[in-house]
KEDO-682153 format. One record per atom (N, C-alpha, C, CB): x, y, z. Coordinates in steps of 0.05 Angstrom, whole numbers, plus 5000, padded with zeros to 4 digits. Glycine has a CB too. Example, Ala and Ser with C-alpha at 12.3 -4.5 7.8 and 13.67 -1.06 7.14 Angstrom:
<rs>
526448865156524649105156526449345156522649115181525749555142527349795143525850015157528249885114
</rs>
This chain:
<rs>
814058460634814158440670816158190675810558360688817658220682820358000690818657900716824258170699819257670713819457430737821457540757820557100725820257480789822157530807823457320819821357680823826757260829827557070830824956910854830557120834826256750860824856550878824456630905826256300879821956700918821256890939822856700964817556940943824356850987825156671003823656771036828556661001822157061037821457071061818257071060822757321074816956971077814356971082813157201071813856951110813657461068812257761058812257651031814258091063814257651022815457580992814057400977818357460993813657110991812056940980809057010984812656700989807957241000805357271000804557460977804457351026806557650979806757840947806157720924809657960939807557530921807857450902805757270896810157390901804557080913802356900914800357080908801956760940799657370919797157560916797757640882797157880940799557730875800657780844799757560824804157780843800657350827800257130812796757030813802356910824795557040838792357010840791357210819791157090871792057440829791057750811790757620777794458070812793257550778794057570743791457250733799357470735791557120749788856890737786956970734787956680751785957160753783057270743782557240714782757580748783857450700783857520677783857290660785657680674786157070664786156750649783556680657788756480660782056620682780256540682777256700673780756450701776856910667774557090647775456910623775057500642777656950611778256900585776856650578781156890580779156380590778256160591775556100597779656070605774156190615770556130618770256200593768356310641769856480584767956500567768856340533767256840567771056290535772456100511770355860512776055970520770155730537768855510541766355500540769355410560765455740544762055850541761655800513761356200548762255940500763055960467763555680460766056160459764955520473765555170461763455050462767654970478762555060494759654890498756354980484759154910532756355280483754855320465754755290429754555500472756755220424757555190397756754840391761155290395758054740412758354490412755254370421760854420432753754440425750854360430749754390403749354550452750454560393748954630364749754450341749554950355751754440339753654190316752253910328758254160324752053870348751253600361748053580351751753600398746753770354743453760353742953750314741754120372745353860300745053890278745053650261746554060273747853450273747853170272745053020276749753090291744653040297741952960307739652920280740753220331739953250276737253220256738453250227734553480263741153220211741753110199744052930197741453220190742852650200744652370205746152320178742652070213745852490151747552450123749952550131746552620096750652710151752852910159755052760163752353080183755152450175756352270178757852280155755052060185757052190126758752240103760152380099758152270088759852590109761952910104765052860128759353290120764552590143766952620158769852530146766452470182769552380128772752420116772852660109773752250089771252820087771853060079772953230100769753160068771753250119771453510141775053370155767353500173775253090157777753080171780453160156778052810179779453140129781653210106782453560112779953150069779653610109780153940111781854120134777254060113780353890157781754020176784853980181780453970196786253770173788353630170790353830149787553330159789153890129790454070109790454310127788754100079789254470144789154720152791054690174786454840158791054510192792754420207796054380196791354180213796254320177799054290163799554540150799254050141797754660142797654970133798155100150795355090124797655180167797055380184798155280213793755450182797355100223797554990254800455000267796654660256802754900245805754910254805554740288807055300255806254940304807054720328804054770344810554800350801854900342799754850345798054550340799055020335799454400331798854200320799053960347800654170293801253990358801553850383799553860407803753930393798054140409796054070423796454140456795753780417795454020465795754020496798553880505793053860511799753630492802653620499804353880492803953370483803954120470805454260476805854430498805454330461803454510506803354640531804254590558801554660532803754270560805754170579809054190575804953910582809254140553812954140549813354440552814454010514811854700545812254920552812054990586810555050534811154810603811254900628813254740635808754880645813554530626816454380637818754500634817054140625819154510597821654740587821354920575823454680571820255170582820155400564821355430539820855580576820355530517821155530489820055730475820455290475819155700451816655860435814455980447815255690419814155840465810955910475809055830463810156160476806455860466804655690459802755910436803055560487802355810406801155920393799356060392801055830385798256370394795356440399793556320376795056750401794656230351792156150327792055810340793456180282792555690365791255500374788955400387792355460382787455670396784855740403783055710387784555950411783255830365781455870343781355590328782456110325783655470322784555210302782654940326789455160298783054970343782154660359779554760364784054540392777955010364775655020370773854970337775355310387774855060317773854980301774554710287773855160290777354610293776754230285776054080302778954060277774754170331773253980347770554020340773654000375769154340332766354290322766154120305765154490311767754170278768054010259768053760257769554060250769653580276769453260285767153210292771153170308765453350314763453340329760553410306764053560354760553560285759253580269758153350251760153730260759853190248760052980230760652820245761452990208760752780266760352460280762852370296759852220255764552550297767252350302765952290336771352550299767752080339767952040369770152140386767751790374769752400395771752570411770452650438772652840395771552830452770953000475770853270476772352950491771353420498771753680499773253730507770453810507774653610534776853700553779653790528777753400579780753660518782653820508782254010487784353670500780954050472780554340464780054580486778154330446777954530514778454640534781654730545777154480549783354600540785354580551787154750538786054340553787054720513788354830489787955110494787154740462785455170490784455500485785555630510780555550483785155500544785855610567788755720560785555400593790755470555793455450549793655690531794355160537793555750511793455870492792956160500791655760475790056210511789956510517791356560533787756610526792256380554794256430582796556560575795356160598797456450549800456560540800356820525802056340520797956770511797757050492797757300519794157050468796357270538795657440555799357530570792957280578800257310577802957310580804057460568804057120575804657390541805957620524805057930524805757550496802357940518801258170524803058360542798858110535802458200566803258410592806458360599801158340623807458220575810758090580811657990605812958290575810057860607810757610629812657420622808557440635814257450641816857160631816956950660821057320625818356760657819856570676818156420687821256680697818656410705815856180728813356320728816556150768813156610727810456610727808056650705810256760742810056630680809356520657808956200657811356600638809756030674809055780681807355720689810155690690806155920705804255910738801956020709805356230780801956200698799256210687798356100659798656470686799355980653800155720638798355470651803855660641799555440679797655220691794455300701799155100717794555530697791755650708790755670686791555910724792055720662789555660635788855320632791155780597790255180646789054870640787554780662791254650634788454940691786155010702783955070698786355120711783555350684781055420685778855260660781255740683780455200640780255070618777754840631783554950607779354680643778554440657775854450678781154370672776754680693774154690709771654870700774854780735771754970674769455100668768554940648769755360661768954800633768754630611766754470630771654480598767554260649766454130659764754170696768253960652765254450701763654520716764654460746761354410708766854350742768854290763771254430779769854120754770354610790773754820794775954650804773555110820774854560822777054470844778454300847776454450861777354100825777853860812780053970786774653720802778554160775781054280754783554390762780154490738783554560783785854640798787554440808785254780820786354160821788154010822789153840803787653920837787653790785788753680755791453840742786053740731790554090743793154250731795254260745792854510725796254220769798354090783798253830792798954220802797453630775798253420784798853270760796453300802797153360732797453220718800753260697794853230708802053430710804353560697807153270707804853980714806853160728808752980737807652840747810453040750807652540740806152410756807652370784805352150743805052340798806552290834806852550849810052150835806852800836808653020847805153200839812653120825805353390862804253650863805553900855803553690887805154050845805754320837804954580853804854340813805154510889802854570903803254930898802854420938806555020896806155240891804655490868807855240895803555270854801955400838799255320838802955400814798555160865796355070864793755410869796454790890794055580884792455820885791955980865793355960901793756060848792956150820791955980805794856230805791955700804789955550790787455500797790655340787786955560825784155460837782655740829784055380877784155980835783256240828782056260796785656430832784056170779783056210758781055940754785356270738780855740758778855550753776155630765779855280763776455740793773555910798772456050782773556080816773956280775773256510755771856280723777256750747774256160715773556110691770255950699776155930675769855750716767055630721764355870725767455450752765256050739763056260749763656390717763856500784764556460701764456600673762956490663766456620656763156170652761755960645759055960641762155810659758655950666756155910683754056200676757355890720755956450686754356700678753956740653755356930685754856660631753856630597751556380597757156520572750456190621747756100610748855870607746356230586751055730616751655480603751755320631754555480582750155070621748954850640750754620636745654760633751654500658752854210651751353990664755754180660752153800652751153460654750853430679753253210644748653300699747053290722748052990729743453340718748952840749749852560749748352600781753752480743746752250780745452220802746551920810742252260799747651940835748151650848745751500861750151690871743151570854741451560875740751240865738951810878739251110884738850750876736950750857737750520901738050840830735350820804735150580802735850930772736450440809735150070809734549900824736349900802733150180854732250050871733749910893731149900859736449870889738249780907739449930926739849680896738449880945739350050977742650020975737949871015743250320976744950410980745950431010744750580969749650341017749550301044750650541060750950051050749550461082750350851098752650821107748451001130754150611104757150641117758950431093757350501158760350411105762950221088761849891096767050301104761249761071760649521083763449371060756649411079764949101075766548971068766148801039766948841091763848731033763048601013762848820984760148461022762149020993761549220970764749290969759049510976766649350981768849440985770849220967769249471016769649020974772048810953770148760923772948380973767848810922767048860889768549140879763248900883768049400893769349570887772949540881768449730905774349470896776949370891777149210858777549150918775749000862775548820831775048980807772848600830773149140811772549320794774349560781770649400805775649630805777649860802780349730781778949970837781549490785783749390778782149330750785249150797779949250738779349260708779749510699776649180700777649670716778650010706781350070697778350230730783250060715785650130712786949910679787250060747785549700678786949560659785149690633786849200665783449740630781549840605783450060603777949920609783950300623785450540617787950540605785650660636789050360614791350280598791350170570792550100612789250060569788749990540788350170518786749850538786750300534786650510515788550700502785250640523790250740521791950980521793950740505793051170556794450500505795950430487795550330462796850310496793450300462791950340435791750540419789850310436791150760428791050950416793551060407789751080429795851120423798751100418799250890395800351020446799150680398800050530373798750590348799750250377795750620350794750670321795750910312791650670318795751100329797151420321799551400306798051610348801651250317803851160307804051030282804751020323801650810274800650670256800250890231798150520266798651020235797851210216799351400208796051320223801751420225804151680219805551480197806651810252806151240212808051110199806951030164808750850219805450950163803650810141801951080125801150550159802051260131800951530116802551740117798451640127804051810096806252030099804452290102808652060070802152320090801752580081799152570105801152630043799652820122797452850148794752870138797853100167794253020122791853090119789552780113792153320094791652610097790252390090789552210116791752230069790452200135790352060163787552090175792652180184786552350177784252370186781352220168784352660190781952290138780652250122780451900114781452430103782351810124782251520129780851350156785051470129781151570173779851580199777451530198779951810212776351790182773351740175771851600167772651830165773351470138771751200134771851020146771851090116774450950161773550700182770350800201776850650211770950960218768851080232765151000213769951470232765251130188762951050181762850740172762151230161764750620170765050310163764750190191768050220149765150290220765050130239761950210248767450160260760250390244757450410244756150170230756750660231756450110211755049960194755849680207755650010162758349690213758849370229757749390245761249250239757849510274756749520297753849510296757649730309752949690282750149670270748649900290748649330272749950080307749450320327750950600308751250230363748450740321750551050318750151180350749051350287750750970363750351090389753551150407748250870405756451130386758951160386759251470382760250990365757251450364758551740352758551990361757551820330759952200362760452490377760852480408757752690372759452660421760952660447759952460465760952920462756852380461755852160476754452180494757252040484754452460505752952460544750552410533752852800570747852510515745652520517745252430480744652820533741952350479741452260447739152370454741551920432737452410428734552440426733252200427733652570403734351940422733051700419733751540445733851550393731151490459731251460498732051190495727751500522732951050470733250800459736850750465732150820425737850970455741451040456742050910490742351520453745450860478747450840507747651110506750750670508747951270525748851510524750051420552746751760519751951720560753651710585752051740611755751920585749051890599747151920625745651740631745452110626745351580604743751260608745651060620742751110576747551130623748950850637748750930665752550780628747151060674747051140706744250930711746551540715742350860689740150770696739750440694738350920682738750270699738550020702739349900673735849960712737750010663737349920633739250000606734750010626740750190623741750450602743850440579743050650618745350180581747349980568747549750568749149990574748449690548749149420535752049310556750049470496751949070558754449010568757349080551754348730571757849060521759849130511759449450502760448920491758149590520757249910497760250060503753550200513761949960522764350130536766749970510764950030581766049830502768549740477767049850456769449360469765349970443763950070424765750280420760950130430765250490450766250760455768550740447766150870480770550530466773550520468773850470434775050230493773350330409774250290390773150560367773650000385770650690367770750960363773151190369768851010376773051180395773951450398777751410387773351570437778451170394781651100387781951090360782650810398780051020341780051070315780551460302777150920307778551460314777151810314780351980325773551870349781051920343783452070354785952000344783652050381786251770340789251680337789351760303789751290346787051810288788051870265787852170253787051700249787252300276787852550276785652830284788852540250783352700279780852880285782052990310777752710289780653270316781353410335778153430364782453710317778953450386777153400407778953330436775253150397778053260456779553100478778452780480779153250509780252780498779652430506777952360531782752270513777852530542776952530568773552450574777652810577771652570554768552490565768252260551765952710558769952160524769551870515770751710540771251790485773851780555772851660578770851560604773651690580770051790607766951810617765751600612765252020605765051640584762651440571764051100576762151520528766051160570767950860568767050760599772150910564767950850618768850840643765250730657770451190652763550960651760650970665759650670656758251250651759750700622758050350615759750110626757750250577762250090630764149950635762349880666767450100631762850090688761950020710758849930712762550210726758250030686754049850694754649590680749950060672756749480669757449210650758249060676760249240622759449190701760449070722758949020736761949150733756849170748754949230776753448970760752649630784752548940735751048650739750948440759751748500720753648340736754748030753756248080781757347850732756848320795757348330816754848420842759648480812753048410819750848460840751348740853750848210863752048870846752249100861750549430845755749110864749649620866747749860858749149920824748150180885748349930802748750070780749350330780747050050768748250520789748650820789751250910798746650950806751850710820754050730840757350650822753150470867755950420809758750410800758950490765759850080806756650570760757650780742759451010741756250860736759151070764760451300781763051270779759751330810763251070791765850950804767550910772765150600826766050740755767850800731768251080708766950590716766751180712767651350701770151570717765351450692769951550742772351720750774751550757771651890775774551260753776351020751778851040730774450770741776751010708778051010685779251200675776750950669778351460677780051760681782651720688778851950704781651610717784751720739786351570724785151620778786951260709788151040703789151220680786450760700787551310662788751440634790351700636786351510615789951880664791052170669792952110686789052390682794051950699795051850720794852080743797851750713792352190746791452390767788452250795790152690744789252100800788452000816787152090837789751890819787752380853787752560870785352740858790552690873786052880828784453050821781152930809786153190801781652640808778852440800777552450831779952020787779052430843777352380868775952610874778952310893776952820870775553040882773453120852778053330895773753040832772053100809769852910812773353090782770152660833767352500835766152650857767452160841767852780876765852900902764053100890767753080929765853260873764053480850761653460837765353540828761553180826760253090800758053010818761752830779757952800845756552600853756052660883758052350847757652800897756752840922759552820939754452630929758652830965760752720986759952400998760752961014757852351000757252151013758851891009754852131009760351850987761351580971765351660973759651580928765351860989767652000977770351700980768452350999770351581012772051381011772251140977771051231039769251140973769850960947770951060927767950850936769951340931772151470900774951460902771951810893776051520932778051520930779851190932778551720946778051020931779350820933779350670907778450700954776650790886777650710866779450840854776250660853779851080850782051200836784451160837782251400837785351100860788251050869788550730861788851120905787150610865786950310856787450270826784150190862786150440808786250430784788450490769784750530779789050810792792050900782793950700777793451060801794050560803796850390810796150170792797450270844793950040783794549810763794649890732792249600766794950140725794650270696797150250683793750560695798650200700801650170680802350460682801350070642805050470659805850710661805650890635808350690670804150750624802450930598800251000607801750790570800151370600797751490598797251590569797651710618794951770572794351960556795452230537793252020567797852210556798952490554801752450552798252680578803152370533805852310524807752540541806052330489806652790541809053020553809353030582808453330546807352790597806052770628809852670635802452450636810852820656813052680659813752510689815052880653815452340692815852210715817852220726815452010714818252310749820252410774822452160768818552400811825052300763827852210762828652030786829752460761827952130811827951910827825851960848830751840839825651780871823151760879823152100907822751360894821052140910821252410929821952340950818852580934823452560967823552431002824352661006825552151016823752751037822952911051824953141053822252791074827053101046829753181050830153361016832052851057828753291003828653410972826253490964829453230951824553590987821453770977822854020970818653851005821254160949822354450942820854600965821554570908821954730974819954920996819855220995820854881027820455290969820455640952816955660962821255660903
</rs>
C-alpha cells in the first residue's frame, strides 16, 4: 500500500484520516496485547525476586547473557526507542521485528534479578516494532508508515500506564521539542485508546494514586498564592533533578562504552556495581521497578504518597541505582524510575515547605518526568488521568516550569529540536 501525496482538500484529508485511524486499530490491539503480556510477566518475575532474594547475585550473569544476545542477534534493535524515533524522523531500513521479543526478554531478565529499570521503554519498543511489522505486512510506505510508528508509540505508552490521552499526546510531542505533530494525533489517539482497552480486557490492572489528604493537611479548594509559590520552588528543583538524571545517565553510558570495549561486559560490571550499592546503602528498596513491595517498611512509589512513606534521600538512592543499571546496558525504561524519583523528591520537599505530602508527591512524579522527556503537555494530561482534574492548574504549572528549567538535555538523544523558532507563517497546514 503506497502512501498518497499530501492531502490538499478537506475530503481528501478526511479520507486519509479515516484510513490511518482505521489502520491504528490493529496497532492498538497488537500493542495492548503485548503490554498485557509484559505487565503480567513483570508481576511474576518481580514476585519471584521478592521470594528469592538470592536472585540478585545472578544480576551480573544475566546482564552478560542479555548483552551477548543483543550483540549476537540484536543488530539495530540494540538502539531501542532511539531507533524508532530516528525512523520517524528519517525513514531508513525500518524497525526489526526481533526488537519486540528481545526487549521483552531483556527487561524481564533485568527485573528478575533486581536491576533498577522501568517499563515504558519496553512498551514503546514493542509497540513500534509491531507497528512497523504490520506496515511491512500490509506494504505500507511513506508518511502513512511514519504515522503508524507514532501510533505504535502511543499505544505502547497508553496501554502500559493506563493513560490513553497522555499516550497519544506523548507520541506526537516527544519527537521534536516544542512542536506537536498534530496531523498524527487522531491515529495516535485511536491506537492508544484501543491499546488501553485491550490491555485492560486481558485482566491487567494499573496502580492507583490518590492525592487525598493522607497526612491530614486540608487541600485548598482554589488557588492559593502561598501554595503556588511553594510549587514553583519545587518545580525548579524537579527540573534540575531531571536534567541531572539525563546528564549522568548519558555520561555514565559514554564512560562504559569508552572503557569497556566488549559490550556484554558492561552490564556485567553494572550488575556487580548494583550489588555493591545494595550493601553500601543498606537497602533493597531501590531494586526493580519500585512501585510496591511486600515489606510494609519499604519505600516505594506508592508509599511516597503517605506521610511516613519515604526518607529525605530516597530519591537519590533510586537515581543512583537506575543510572548505573541503564547506563551499563540493562534493558527496561526510565519512566517508572523517574516517577519514583519525582514522587519521593516531592515527598521530601513537602516536609520543609509545609505542603501536602500526597500533592507534592504527585507533582514530583509528573514534574521530573516532564523535565526528562521534554513533554510538558503530555505530562500535564498524565497528571489529569492519574490523579484527576481538581489540581489541573498545579499540574500544568509544575510540568512547564520543570521543562523550562531542565536544560537542553533529555533522556532521548534521538529527540530533535526545531532548527528555527516556529512562526505562524511557517505552520504546516497540510
